[in-house]
C-alpha positions in Angstrom: 124.9 102.5 92.9 122.3 104.8 94.4 123.1 107.4 97.0 120.8 107.7 100.0 120.6 110.3 102.7 118.6 110.2 106.0 116.8 113.2 107.4 116.1 112.9 111.1 118.1 110.7 113.4 115.5 109.7 115.9 114.7 106.1 117.0 113.6 104.7 113.6 116.5 106.2 111.6 118.8 103.4 112.7 116.6 100.8 111.0 116.7 102.7 107.7 120.5 103.1 108.0 120.9 99.4 108.7 118.8 98.5 105.6 120.9 100.9 103.5 124.2 99.5 104.8 123.0 95.9 104.0 122.2 96.7 100.4 125.3 96.6 98.2 123.5 98.7 95.6 123.0 101.6 98.0 125.5 103.8 99.7 124.7 106.2 102.6 125.8 109.6 101.3 124.9 111.8 104.3 122.7 112.2 107.4 120.9 115.2 108.7 119.4 116.3 112.0 118.5 119.8 113.2 119.9 118.9 116.6 123.7 119.2 116.2 124.3 116.8 119.2 122.9 114.0 117.1 126.3 114.0 115.3 127.6 112.0 118.3 125.3 109.0 117.5 125.5 109.4 113.7 127.6 107.1 111.5 131.1 108.4 111.7 132.1 107.8 108.1 129.4 109.9 106.4 128.9 113.7 106.3 126.6 115.2 108.9 124.3 118.2 108.3 121.9 120.3 110.3 120.1 121.7 107.2 118.6 119.2 104.8 118.5 121.7 101.9 122.3 122.2 102.2 122.8 118.4 102.4 120.8 117.9 99.2 122.6 120.7 97.4 126.1 119.5 98.3 125.7 115.7 98.4 123.2 115.3 95.5 121.5 112.1 96.9 119.3 110.0 94.6 116.8 109.5 97.5 116.2 110.8 101.0 114.6 108.9 103.9 112.3 111.1 105.9 112.5 110.0 109.6 111.1 113.1 111.2 108.2 114.0 113.5 104.8 113.6 111.8 104.2 117.3 111.1 107.3 117.5 109.0 106.6 114.5 106.8 104.7 116.3 104.0 106.6 119.6 103.8 110.1 118.1 103.8 109.0 115.3 101.4 107.6 117.8 99.0 110.6 120.1 99.2 113.0 117.3 98.6 110.9 116.0 95.7 110.7 119.5 94.3 114.5 119.5 94.2 114.4 116.3 92.1 115.2 113.8 94.8 113.2 110.6 95.3 111.5 110.3 98.7 111.0 107.4 101.1 108.9 108.6 104.0 108.2 107.0 107.4 104.6 106.6 108.5 102.1 108.3 108.8 101.8 109.7 105.4 100.2 112.9 106.8 98.6 114.5 109.8 95.0 114.4 108.4 92.9 113.5 105.4 93.2 116.9 103.8 96.9 116.9 104.0 97.2 113.3 102.8 95.0 113.9 99.8 97.0 117.0 98.9 100.2 115.0 99.2 98.7 112.3 96.9 97.9 115.0 94.4 101.4 116.3 94.6 102.7 112.8 94.0 100.5 112.5 90.9 101.8 115.8 89.6 105.4 114.6 89.9 105.4 111.2 88.1 109.2 111.4 87.5 109.8 111.2 91.3 109.3 108.0 93.3 107.6 108.7 96.6 107.4 105.7 98.9 105.7 105.4 102.3 107.0 103.1 104.9 104.1 100.8 105.7 106.5 97.9 105.8 104.2 95.4 107.6 102.5 94.7 104.2 105.8 93.0 103.4 105.8 90.7 106.5 105.8 87.0 105.5 102.6 86.4 107.4 100.7 89.3 105.7 102.0 88.4 102.2 100.8 84.8 102.6 97.4 85.8 104.1 96.9 88.4 101.3 97.7 85.7 98.7 95.1 83.3 100.3 92.5 86.1 100.2 93.2 87.1 96.7 93.2 83.5 95.5 89.5 83.2 96.3 90.0 79.6 97.5 88.3 80.3 100.8 85.6 82.7 99.5 85.3 86.4 100.4 86.3 88.1 103.6 83.4 88.2 106.1 85.1 89.6 109.2 88.3 91.1 110.5 89.8 92.0 113.9 92.9 94.1 114.8 94.1 94.4 118.3 97.1 96.6 119.5 97.6 96.1 123.3 100.6 98.4 123.9 102.0 100.5 126.7 103.6 103.9 126.8 104.9 105.6 129.9 104.4 109.3 130.5 108.2 109.8 129.8 107.5 108.7 126.2 105.6 111.9 125.7 107.7 114.1 128.0 111.0 113.3 126.2 109.4 114.3 122.8 106.4 116.6 123.5 105.4 116.7 119.9 104.0 113.1 120.3 101.2 114.3 122.5 99.9 117.2 120.5 97.3 117.4 117.7 99.2 120.0 115.7 102.5 118.0 115.6 101.4 114.3 115.9 98.0 114.4 114.3 96.7 112.0 117.0 97.8 109.4 119.5 97.6 105.7 119.6 96.1 105.4 116.2 98.3 107.5 114.0 101.5 106.6 115.9 101.2 103.0 117.3 98.3 101.6 115.3 98.5 103.0 111.8 100.1 99.8 110.5 97.2 97.7 111.9 94.6 100.0 110.3 96.5 99.8 107.1 96.5 96.0 107.1 92.8 95.8 108.0 91.8 97.5 104.8 94.7 96.0 102.8 93.4 92.6 103.7 89.7 93.2 104.0 89.1 95.8 101.3 87.6 99.3 101.4 86.0 100.4 104.6 82.8 102.4 104.1 81.7 103.3 107.6 82.9 103.3 111.3 81.3 103.6 114.7 83.9 104.3 117.4 84.8 105.2 121.0 87.9 107.3 121.5 89.2 108.1 124.9 92.1 108.8 127.3 92.6 106.2 130.1 96.0 107.6 131.1 96.4 110.8 133.1 99.3 112.1 131.2 98.0 115.6 130.4 98.4 115.1 126.6 96.0 116.2 124.0 95.7 113.1 121.9 93.9 109.7 122.5 95.5 106.7 124.1 92.6 104.2 123.7 90.2 103.4 120.8 87.6 100.8 120.0 85.9 100.8 116.6 83.4 98.8 114.5 84.3 98.7 110.8 81.8 98.1 107.9 83.4 97.0 104.7 82.2 97.6 101.1 81.3 93.9 100.7 79.3 93.8 103.9 82.0 92.3 106.1 82.3 93.5 109.7 85.5 94.5 111.5 86.6 95.2 115.0 89.6 97.4 115.9 91.0 97.9 119.4 94.1 99.9 120.3 95.5 101.2 123.5 98.7 102.6 125.0 97.3 101.9 128.5 98.3 98.2 128.7 100.8 97.1 131.4 103.3 96.1 128.7 103.7 95.9 124.9 102.1 92.7 123.7 101.8 91.2 120.2 99.5 92.9 117.7 96.9 90.4 116.6 95.1 90.4 113.2 92.4 88.0 112.3 90.5 87.5 109.0 87.5 85.3 108.6 86.5 84.1 105.2 83.5 82.0 104.1 85.5 78.8 104.3 88.3 79.4 106.7 89.6 81.7 109.4 93.2 82.9 109.9 95.0 84.8 112.6 98.4 86.5 113.0 99.6 86.1 116.6 103.1 86.8 117.8 104.1 87.3 114.1 103.0 83.8 113.1 100.2 83.2 110.7 97.8 80.4 111.7 94.8 78.7 110.1 92.2 78.2 112.8 90.6 74.8 112.9 86.9 74.1 113.7 88.0 72.0 116.7 89.7 75.0 118.3 93.2 74.0 117.2 95.4 75.9 114.9 97.8 75.1 112.0 101.0 77.1 111.9 101.6 78.4 108.3 104.5 80.9 108.4 106.5 83.1 110.8 107.8 86.6 110.1 111.5 87.2 109.9 112.9 89.0 112.9 115.6 91.6 113.1 117.9 91.0 116.0 118.8 93.9 118.2 115.6 96.0 117.5 112.2 96.4 119.1 110.2 93.3 118.5 107.3 95.3 116.8 109.6 96.8 114.2 109.9 93.4 112.5 112.3 92.9 109.6 110.4 94.2 106.6 111.8 97.7 106.5 114.7 96.2 104.6 112.4 94.4 102.1 110.4 97.5 101.4 113.5 99.7 101.1 115.2 97.3 98.7 112.0 97.1 96.6 111.8 100.9 96.5 115.3 101.2 95.2 114.8 98.5 92.6 111.9 100.4 91.3 114.0 103.6 91.2 116.5 101.7 89.1 114.0 100.2 86.7 111.5 103.1 86.6 108.9 100.8 88.0 106.0 101.5 90.4 105.8 98.4 92.6 106.1 100.0 96.1 103.7 101.7 98.6 102.8 105.0 97.1 101.5 108.1 98.9 98.1 107.4 97.3 98.2 103.8 98.8 98.5 105.3 102.3 95.7 107.9 102.2 93.1 105.4 103.3 94.8 104.8 106.7 94.4 108.5 107.5 90.8 108.6 106.3 90.1 105.8 108.7 91.8 107.5 111.6 89.9 110.8 110.9 86.6 109.0 110.6 87.2 107.1 113.9 88.1 110.4 115.6 84.9 112.0 114.2 82.7 109.1 115.3 84.3 109.1 118.7 83.5 112.8 119.2 79.9 112.5 117.9 78.9 109.1 119.0 77.5 108.4 115.5 78.4 106.2 112.6 80.7 108.0 110.2 81.0 107.3 106.5 84.5 106.7 105.1 85.2 107.5 101.4 86.3 104.2 99.8 89.8 104.3 98.4 
């Protein structure tokens, strides 16, 4: 039985706590939030702390789940790991490329500590099947990709948690917060991205520092082309769409269903993602799958989970898109 603790009791923490509660091999040992009023909404049967260092010292968890604002992901993860505790950290892995690469170096220097990053959409049934089809080679190599994130955020979203709209604390806007999963999947499915040309803007008059709308052209190492579109200026949250064209077939994930597109304009339904009732539709149900896998690897000493080093490319892509948007020029991306 592994003992888990959760640091940060914001929106996403309930998904982590639910996954922990559903796994008979994990027990929730404690929760922590710097805001003492969070105790009112915390699980009643576990100890509550406002200092994660004290919590680690007293409760001695096997692993901590980092569910904090972006700017705290790396420092709190590294301090917990330095105390001998395994770390499962929410996305994004870091605020920028420099911090992400330093975090990956820290991970490499602590091989005895498991450090997992929550890019759970890789574990969606649709993505797993599509990745398998790509890797099989049955349909040839990838020739094109498309990722679209048509979401909406009201001004209140930034007002209630001002860190979300600031470079120093969020690291960006619609890319690093709402679209990092989509960017992660575009290179997870399409392979290394070598260059980007992008437009980055604000369509909303919210007075925030970070972007709310992005369009980008991706160039892959194998010559494939990609298109990435993301916005928080839509009138409502709509389904993320991911398409992959190969030499002999084309596939799309729409409304969490994987389709094979036919030449006559029709489509063949292949698999649908599992849903988690009572949560936001875009959370999906794969947090639990990834968390369960992470704890299995802790138990066995294995390494089959999403590492810090696996997540660095998503931040490189975001930084390259930001740089291209500012300069108007094509920017090279260091392949993973």
